[in-house]
Short mmCIF file of the C-alpha atoms (twelve columns), coordinates in Angstrom:
data_MODEL
# 
_entry.id   MODEL 
# 
loop_
_atom_site.group_PDB 
_atom_site.id 
_atom_site.type_symbol 
_atom_site.label_atom_id 
_atom_site.label_alt_id 
_atom_site.label_comp_id 
_atom_site.label_asym_id 
_atom_site.label_seq_id 
_atom_site.Cartn_x 
_atom_site.Cartn_y 
_atom_site.Cartn_z 
_atom_site.pdbx_PDB_model_num 
ATOM 1   C CA . MET A 1   40.986 82.849  -133.542 1 
ATOM 2   C CA . ASP A 2   43.801 81.189  -135.399 1 
ATOM 3   C CA . PHE A 3   43.794 84.038  -137.902 1 
ATOM 4   C CA . LEU A 4   45.451 86.187  -135.204 1 
ATOM 5   C CA . ASP A 5   48.400 83.849  -134.672 1 
ATOM 6   C CA . ASP A 6   50.688 85.342  -137.310 1 
ATOM 7   C CA . ILE A 7   50.196 88.928  -136.251 1 
ATOM 8   C CA . LEU A 8   50.572 88.049  -132.570 1 
ATOM 9   C CA . GLU A 9   53.800 86.163  -133.182 1 
ATOM 10  C CA . GLU A 10  55.185 89.011  -135.286 1 
ATOM 11  C CA . ARG A 11  54.400 91.610  -132.648 1 
ATOM 12  C CA . LYS A 12  55.704 89.367  -129.850 1 
ATOM 13  C CA . ALA A 13  59.008 88.943  -131.689 1 
ATOM 14  C CA . HIS A 14  59.455 92.721  -131.799 1 
ATOM 15  C CA . LEU A 15  58.284 93.349  -128.220 1 
ATOM 16  C CA . SER A 16  60.648 90.665  -126.902 1 
ATOM 17  C CA . GLN A 17  63.489 92.797  -128.257 1 
ATOM 18  C CA . SER A 18  62.351 95.882  -126.321 1 
ATOM 19  C CA . MET A 19  64.857 97.615  -124.076 1 
ATOM 20  C CA . LEU A 20  63.097 96.265  -120.993 1 
ATOM 21  C CA . CYS A 21  63.063 92.619  -122.055 1 
ATOM 22  C CA . THR A 22  66.671 92.873  -123.230 1 
ATOM 23  C CA . PHE A 23  67.649 94.481  -119.921 1 
ATOM 24  C CA . MET A 24  66.025 91.708  -117.870 1 
ATOM 25  C CA . ALA A 25  68.008 89.110  -119.821 1 
ATOM 26  C CA . ASP A 26  71.325 91.019  -119.809 1 
ATOM 27  C CA . ALA A 27  73.827 88.856  -117.930 1 
ATOM 28  C CA . ARG A 28  76.232 91.801  -117.765 1 
ATOM 29  C CA . VAL A 29  73.928 93.556  -115.298 1 
ATOM 30  C CA . ASP A 30  73.692 92.465  -111.683 1 
ATOM 31  C CA . PRO A 31  70.571 90.259  -111.381 1 
ATOM 32  C CA . LYS A 32  69.166 92.198  -108.417 1 
ATOM 33  C CA . GLN A 33  69.548 95.461  -110.318 1 
ATOM 34  C CA . ARG A 34  67.499 93.969  -113.145 1 
ATOM 35  C CA . LEU A 35  64.519 94.000  -110.756 1 
ATOM 36  C CA . SER A 36  64.889 97.733  -110.072 1 
ATOM 37  C CA . PHE A 37  61.947 98.759  -112.268 1 
ATOM 38  C CA . ILE A 38  59.372 96.629  -110.438 1 
ATOM 39  C CA . PRO A 39  57.909 99.501  -108.349 1 
ATOM 40  C CA . ALA A 40  57.007 101.283 -111.606 1 
ATOM 41  C CA . MET A 41  54.595 98.435  -112.396 1 
ATOM 42  C CA . ILE A 42  52.226 99.184  -109.531 1 
ATOM 43  C CA . PHE A 43  49.690 101.287 -111.437 1 
ATOM 44  C CA . PHE A 44  49.404 98.722  -114.216 1 
ATOM 45  C CA . THR A 45  49.203 95.734  -111.884 1 
ATOM 46  C CA . MET A 46  46.484 97.310  -109.775 1 
ATOM 47  C CA . GLY A 47  44.746 98.865  -112.786 1 
ATOM 48  C CA . PHE A 48  44.615 95.531  -114.592 1 
ATOM 49  C CA . ARG A 49  41.621 94.684  -112.423 1 
ATOM 50  C CA . ASP A 50  39.758 97.592  -114.029 1 
ATOM 51  C CA . ILE A 51  40.713 96.372  -117.499 1 
ATOM 52  C CA . LEU A 52  39.252 92.977  -116.652 1 
ATOM 53  C CA . SER A 53  36.096 94.599  -115.277 1 
ATOM 54  C CA . ALA A 54  35.663 96.490  -118.558 1 
ATOM 55  C CA . LEU A 55  35.813 93.187  -120.434 1 
ATOM 56  C CA . ARG A 56  33.032 91.602  -118.400 1 
ATOM 57  C CA . ASP A 57  29.335 91.539  -119.234 1 
ATOM 58  C CA . ASN A 58  27.371 89.397  -116.810 1 
ATOM 59  C CA . SER A 59  24.183 89.835  -118.826 1 
ATOM 60  C CA . ASP A 60  25.740 88.096  -121.839 1 
ATOM 61  C CA . LYS A 61  25.434 84.311  -121.521 1 
ATOM 62  C CA . SER A 62  26.981 83.480  -124.896 1 
ATOM 63  C CA . ALA A 63  29.692 80.832  -125.038 1 
ATOM 64  C CA . LEU A 64  32.305 83.352  -126.193 1 
ATOM 65  C CA . GLN A 65  31.542 85.815  -123.394 1 
ATOM 66  C CA . LEU A 66  31.688 83.005  -120.846 1 
ATOM 67  C CA . THR A 67  35.174 82.231  -122.176 1 
ATOM 68  C CA . VAL A 68  36.063 85.889  -121.668 1 
ATOM 69  C CA . HIS A 69  34.860 85.603  -118.072 1 
ATOM 70  C CA . ARG A 70  37.006 82.519  -117.473 1 
ATOM 71  C CA . HIS A 71  40.060 84.473  -118.572 1 
ATOM 72  C CA . CYS A 72  39.080 87.423  -116.402 1 
ATOM 73  C CA . ASP A 73  38.437 85.265  -113.350 1 
ATOM 74  C CA . LYS A 74  41.847 83.607  -113.473 1 
ATOM 75  C CA . ASP A 75  43.687 86.966  -113.436 1 
ATOM 76  C CA . ALA A 76  41.414 88.955  -111.133 1 
ATOM 77  C CA . PHE A 77  43.413 88.404  -107.940 1 
ATOM 78  C CA . HIS A 78  46.995 88.477  -109.244 1 
ATOM 79  C CA . TRP A 79  47.492 92.017  -107.958 1 
ATOM 80  C CA . GLN A 80  47.627 90.516  -104.454 1 
ATOM 81  C CA . TRP A 81  50.646 88.451  -105.483 1 
ATOM 82  C CA . TYR A 82  52.355 91.586  -106.778 1 
ATOM 83  C CA . LEU A 83  51.858 93.407  -103.464 1 
ATOM 84  C CA . ASP A 84  53.276 90.391  -101.621 1 
ATOM 85  C CA . ASP A 85  56.326 90.455  -103.877 1 
ATOM 86  C CA . LEU A 86  56.936 94.162  -103.236 1 
ATOM 87  C CA . GLU A 87  57.563 93.264  -99.604  1 
ATOM 88  C CA . ALA A 88  59.966 90.479  -100.602 1 
ATOM 89  C CA . ILE A 89  62.091 92.491  -103.063 1 
ATOM 90  C CA . GLU A 90  64.465 95.230  -101.931 1 
ATOM 91  C CA . HIS A 91  63.355 97.626  -104.655 1 
ATOM 92  C CA . GLY A 92  59.734 96.992  -103.702 1 
ATOM 93  C CA . ARG A 93  60.358 97.660  -100.029 1 
ATOM 94  C CA . ARG A 94  61.903 100.986 -101.011 1 
ATOM 95  C CA . LEU A 95  58.571 102.014 -102.505 1 
ATOM 96  C CA . LEU A 96  56.593 100.739 -99.526  1 
ATOM 97  C CA . CYS A 97  58.820 102.684 -97.121  1 
ATOM 98  C CA . LEU A 98  58.243 106.015 -98.840  1 
ATOM 99  C CA . PRO A 99  55.964 108.572 -97.174  1 
ATOM 100 C CA . THR A 100 52.493 108.100 -98.648  1 
ATOM 101 C CA . ALA A 101 52.419 111.470 -100.414 1 
ATOM 102 C CA . GLN A 102 55.795 110.848 -102.034 1 
ATOM 103 C CA . ALA A 103 54.821 107.350 -103.157 1 
ATOM 104 C CA . PHE A 104 51.614 108.594 -104.792 1 
ATOM 105 C CA . THR A 105 53.501 111.461 -106.389 1 
ATOM 106 C CA . ASP A 106 55.923 108.971 -107.953 1 
ATOM 107 C CA . VAL A 107 53.138 106.717 -109.240 1 
ATOM 108 C CA . TRP A 108 51.346 109.674 -110.873 1 
ATOM 109 C CA . SER A 109 54.509 111.414 -112.061 1 
ATOM 110 C CA . PRO A 110 55.193 112.289 -115.736 1 
ATOM 111 C CA . LEU A 111 57.806 109.509 -115.752 1 
ATOM 112 C CA . ASN A 112 55.040 106.918 -115.290 1 
ATOM 113 C CA . HIS A 113 52.527 108.477 -117.673 1 
ATOM 114 C CA . ALA A 114 52.876 105.692 -120.285 1 
ATOM 115 C CA . THR A 115 51.966 103.093 -117.659 1 
ATOM 116 C CA . ARG A 116 48.809 104.934 -116.676 1 
ATOM 117 C CA . GLU A 117 47.948 105.575 -120.318 1 
ATOM 118 C CA . THR A 118 48.203 101.850 -121.094 1 
ATOM 119 C CA . VAL A 119 45.566 101.078 -118.467 1 
ATOM 120 C CA . TYR A 120 43.318 103.911 -119.627 1 
ATOM 121 C CA . HIS A 121 43.663 102.962 -123.284 1 
ATOM 122 C CA . ALA A 122 42.969 99.276  -122.676 1 
ATOM 123 C CA . ILE A 123 39.791 100.210 -120.794 1 
ATOM 124 C CA . HIS A 124 38.817 102.544 -123.627 1 
ATOM 125 C CA . LEU A 125 39.263 99.759  -126.186 1 
ATOM 126 C CA . ALA A 126 37.232 97.330  -124.074 1 
ATOM 127 C CA . LYS A 127 34.397 99.829  -123.647 1 
ATOM 128 C CA . THR A 128 34.386 100.913 -127.284 1 
ATOM 129 C CA . TRP A 129 34.402 97.491  -128.970 1 
ATOM 130 C CA . ARG A 130 31.800 95.831  -126.784 1 
ATOM 131 C CA . THR A 131 31.247 92.392  -128.307 1 
ATOM 132 C CA . PRO A 132 32.475 89.048  -126.959 1 
ATOM 133 C CA . PHE A 133 34.564 88.577  -130.102 1 
ATOM 134 C CA . TYR A 134 36.459 91.841  -129.698 1 
ATOM 135 C CA . ARG A 135 36.833 91.281  -125.959 1 
ATOM 136 C CA . MET A 136 38.431 87.925  -126.686 1 
ATOM 137 C CA . VAL A 137 40.754 89.581  -129.214 1 
ATOM 138 C CA . LEU A 138 41.834 92.049  -126.530 1 
ATOM 139 C CA . ILE A 139 42.471 89.217  -124.078 1 
ATOM 140 C CA . ARG A 140 44.572 87.363  -126.630 1 
ATOM 141 C CA . ALA A 141 46.589 90.521  -127.239 1 
ATOM 142 C CA . LEU A 142 47.036 91.272  -123.526 1 
ATOM 143 C CA . GLU A 143 48.193 87.737  -122.785 1 
ATOM 144 C CA . ALA A 144 50.580 87.785  -125.733 1 
ATOM 145 C CA . THR A 145 52.181 91.067  -124.705 1 
ATOM 146 C CA . PHE A 146 52.818 89.947  -121.156 1 
ATOM 147 C CA . SER A 147 54.242 86.615  -122.267 1 
ATOM 148 C CA . CYS A 148 57.126 88.676  -123.683 1 
ATOM 149 C CA . PHE A 149 57.697 89.991  -120.162 1 
ATOM 150 C CA . ASN A 150 57.213 86.741  -118.292 1 
ATOM 151 C CA . GLU A 151 59.825 84.693  -120.122 1 
ATOM 152 C CA . PRO A 152 62.886 86.792  -119.172 1 
ATOM 153 C CA . MET A 153 61.423 87.588  -115.747 1 
ATOM 154 C CA . TYR A 154 60.908 83.938  -114.787 1 
ATOM 155 C CA . THR A 155 64.458 83.159  -115.925 1 
ATOM 156 C CA . LEU A 156 65.828 86.067  -113.879 1 
ATOM 157 C CA . VAL A 157 63.899 85.051  -110.759 1 
ATOM 158 C CA . ASP A 158 65.206 81.492  -111.136 1 
ATOM 159 C CA . GLN A 159 68.764 82.839  -111.327 1 
ATOM 160 C CA . LEU A 160 68.205 84.742  -108.082 1 
ATOM 161 C CA . GLY A 161 66.806 81.659  -106.345 1 
ATOM 162 C CA . LEU A 162 63.519 83.471  -105.693 1 
ATOM 163 C CA . ALA A 163 61.149 81.328  -107.755 1 
ATOM 164 C CA . GLU A 164 59.574 79.737  -104.680 1 
ATOM 165 C CA . ARG A 165 59.536 82.888  -102.563 1 
ATOM 166 C CA . LEU A 166 57.951 85.249  -105.085 1 
ATOM 167 C CA . HIS A 167 54.348 84.863  -106.157 1 
ATOM 168 C CA . TYR A 168 53.595 87.284  -109.007 1 
ATOM 169 C CA . PHE A 169 57.102 86.985  -110.441 1 
ATOM 170 C CA . GLY A 170 57.716 83.416  -109.343 1 
ATOM 171 C CA . ARG A 171 56.590 79.853  -109.689 1 
ATOM 172 C CA . ILE A 172 53.038 80.298  -108.349 1 
ATOM 173 C CA . HIS A 173 52.100 82.689  -111.152 1 
ATOM 174 C CA . ARG A 174 53.961 80.607  -113.701 1 
ATOM 175 C CA . HIS A 175 52.177 77.415  -112.697 1 
ATOM 176 C CA . ALA A 176 48.807 79.192  -112.588 1 
ATOM 177 C CA . GLU A 177 49.270 80.403  -116.165 1 
ATOM 178 C CA . ALA A 178 50.302 76.942  -117.346 1 
ATOM 179 C CA . SER A 179 47.363 75.293  -115.572 1 
ATOM 180 C CA . HIS A 180 44.922 77.806  -117.039 1 
ATOM 181 C CA . SER A 181 46.292 77.259  -120.527 1 
ATOM 182 C CA . THR A 182 45.962 73.492  -120.154 1 
ATOM 183 C CA . THR A 183 42.380 73.819  -118.901 1 
ATOM 184 C CA . LEU A 184 41.325 76.037  -121.796 1 
ATOM 185 C CA . THR A 185 43.036 73.772  -124.316 1 
ATOM 186 C CA . GLY A 186 40.770 70.960  -123.192 1 
ATOM 187 C CA . LEU A 187 37.619 73.007  -123.780 1 
ATOM 188 C CA . PRO A 188 35.925 73.338  -127.183 1 
ATOM 189 C CA . ASP A 189 36.372 76.745  -128.821 1 
ATOM 190 C CA . PRO A 190 33.162 78.783  -129.051 1 
ATOM 191 C CA . VAL A 191 32.007 78.923  -132.659 1 
ATOM 192 C CA . HIS A 192 32.336 82.357  -134.246 1 
ATOM 193 C CA . SER A 193 33.061 83.103  -137.883 1 
ATOM 194 C CA . PRO A 194 34.406 86.664  -138.030 1 
ATOM 195 C CA . THR A 195 33.425 88.924  -140.883 1 
ATOM 196 C CA . GLU A 196 35.929 90.788  -143.036 1 
ATOM 197 C CA . ASP A 197 35.314 93.927  -140.965 1 
ATOM 198 C CA . GLU A 198 35.884 91.988  -137.745 1 
ATOM 199 C CA . HIS A 199 39.181 90.682  -139.116 1 
ATOM 200 C CA . ALA A 200 40.334 94.221  -139.842 1 
ATOM 201 C CA . THR A 201 39.202 95.567  -136.469 1 
ATOM 202 C CA . ALA A 202 40.815 92.651  -134.637 1 
ATOM 203 C CA . SER A 203 44.163 93.439  -136.263 1 
ATOM 204 C CA . PHE A 204 43.733 97.088  -135.325 1 
ATOM 205 C CA . LEU A 205 43.051 96.167  -131.683 1 
ATOM 206 C CA . VAL A 206 46.107 93.889  -131.504 1 
ATOM 207 C CA . HIS A 207 48.336 96.680  -132.816 1 
ATOM 208 C CA . GLN A 208 46.810 99.156  -130.365 1 
ATOM 209 C CA . VAL A 209 47.554 96.889  -127.390 1 
ATOM 210 C CA . PHE A 210 51.094 96.081  -128.478 1 
ATOM 211 C CA . ASP A 211 51.918 99.727  -129.223 1 
ATOM 212 C CA . ALA A 212 50.713 100.732 -125.757 1 
ATOM 213 C CA . PHE A 213 52.703 97.952  -124.094 1 
ATOM 214 C CA . ARG A 214 55.834 98.941  -125.990 1 
ATOM 215 C CA . ARG A 215 55.532 102.465 -124.589 1 
ATOM 216 C CA . MET A 216 54.859 101.084 -121.110 1 
ATOM 217 C CA . PHE A 217 57.838 98.723  -121.258 1 
ATOM 218 C CA . ASP A 218 60.019 101.668 -122.299 1 
ATOM 219 C CA . CYS A 219 58.604 103.556 -119.313 1 
ATOM 220 C CA . TRP A 220 59.541 100.739 -116.957 1 
ATOM 221 C CA . TYR A 221 62.999 100.532 -118.496 1 
ATOM 222 C CA . ALA A 222 63.501 104.249 -117.876 1 
ATOM 223 C CA . ALA A 223 62.256 103.832 -114.301 1 
ATOM 224 C CA . ARG A 224 65.209 101.608 -113.472 1 
ATOM 225 C CA . LEU A 225 67.370 104.751 -113.658 1 
ATOM 226 C CA . SER A 226 65.237 106.518 -111.078 1 
ATOM 227 C CA . SER A 227 65.445 103.780 -108.462 1 
ATOM 228 C CA . GLN A 228 67.719 105.939 -106.345 1 
ATOM 229 C CA . ALA A 229 65.041 108.614 -106.365 1 
ATOM 230 C CA . MET A 230 62.722 106.148 -104.649 1 
ATOM 231 C CA . ARG A 231 64.660 106.412 -101.382 1 
ATOM 232 C CA . PRO A 232 62.587 107.390 -98.353  1 
ATOM 233 C CA . ALA A 233 62.769 111.085 -97.597  1 
ATOM 234 C CA . ALA A 234 65.109 111.996 -94.761  1 
# 
């Protein structure tokens, strides 16, 4: 899928300049405060499992679909790391200490609509374009979008001395991604020669994913301002 490289790099360059990514890298802001948006990620992190499920097709034994499954398998349990990290980060503990009704109300509030919509839209794309080729395009796009997030986040966590303590945001996740990339690099690429229509649809799907992530990142950036509203009710 080398034909996607240029469009992915172009979209990554723009997404890396989003308000959220810039905020995470802003040395003028207290490092701990730059983690304040993390509770707003919960719907996406948990919902990502459903995105992966929508990309699976256990009845398809083709080489390309098996590659899709390898990608899905390596990310299927990462939500557990995120929940562990919520307990280790002050802003995460604030969410966990909320009364259940208030916590759910925050997750499903209008403020977090773009996060929920990103999960819904990704599932819609996966269920609408149901071929191994398009599923692999969606995976490439999803991985590319989150690489824009991971780079400043890993740097921030290193600055806070939390790389070993945190799992989803720390060294465990980082090493898992690097190991997975190395493993896949050593495997032969499944042979698929996309048609002209597939080229056009693949570009469309990449833009759809990046546009949704841009809105979600803006949502998370806005959520940093509401961190005080996450205090447990008196």
